[in-house]
N, C-alpha and C positions, 0 to 999 in steps of 0.2 A: 218488320223484323222481330219485334218482341212476340208477335203471334207465332212465328215459326219456332222461336225458342221454346215457347210453351208447348207447342205441338210435339216437338222432338223429345222434350222431357217427359211428357205424358205417355209417349210411345216407348219409353225405356231406352232411348238412343243417346242420352247424355253420358259423357265421359269426363274425367277430371281434366281441368285446364292445367297444363304444365308448360315448362319452358324447355322440355326435352324433345328434340326433333324426332327421335325414334318413336314417340308416342302417337305421332300423326301419320296416318296411312292414306294412300291415294283413295279418293272417294269420300273421305271424311269431310264434314262441314265444320267451319269455324265461324264464330261471330266475334266481332270486335267493335271498338269505338274509334271512329275516325274524327279528326279535328277536335278531339276532346268532348264531343257530345253527340255525334251522329252514329246510330247503329248501322252495322254493315255485316254482310255475310259473304263467304267465299268457299270454294271447293279446293281441297288439298289435292295436289297432283305431284307426280315424280319430278324431281329437280331436273330441269333441262340441261344444266351444266354438269350433271352426273354427281353432284355433291350429296352430302348426307342430310342436308336440311331440305325438306320438301318445299315446293313452290306452291302458289295459289293461283286460281283463275277467279277473277272477279270483275265487276264493272263499277268503277268508282266515279263514273260520270263522263268518261272519254271512250266508251265502248269497252268490250271485253279485253282484258289484259291477262297475260301469263307472266307472272313476276315472282321474284324471290323476296317476298315481303311477309312471310308467315308470322314473324315475331316483331314486325315493325310497329303495329298498333296494339293497344292493350286488349288482350283476348278476354272475351266475356262468356264464351261457350265453346264446347267441343262436342261434336255429335257424330255417331256412326249409325246411320239409319238403314235398316233392312226391312222393306215393306213385306207384309205377309200376304 
């Protein structure tokens, strides 16, 4: 995961980490820390419940999950990558 953070930063894809749901768009990538020490990555997707806070798709060890957990873990990165 740290290698991906470096990759996205070097490609100019890094965005500010905020606590504002409107700053996170579908397709954005977020990185966070799970269980106080484990680096993790997820994809931002539209809220399945129609709410204002986007959901994430990630695999935290139990297969892919589509969940409302964007702000549950401490965010360590926010990226919007557009390959050229």
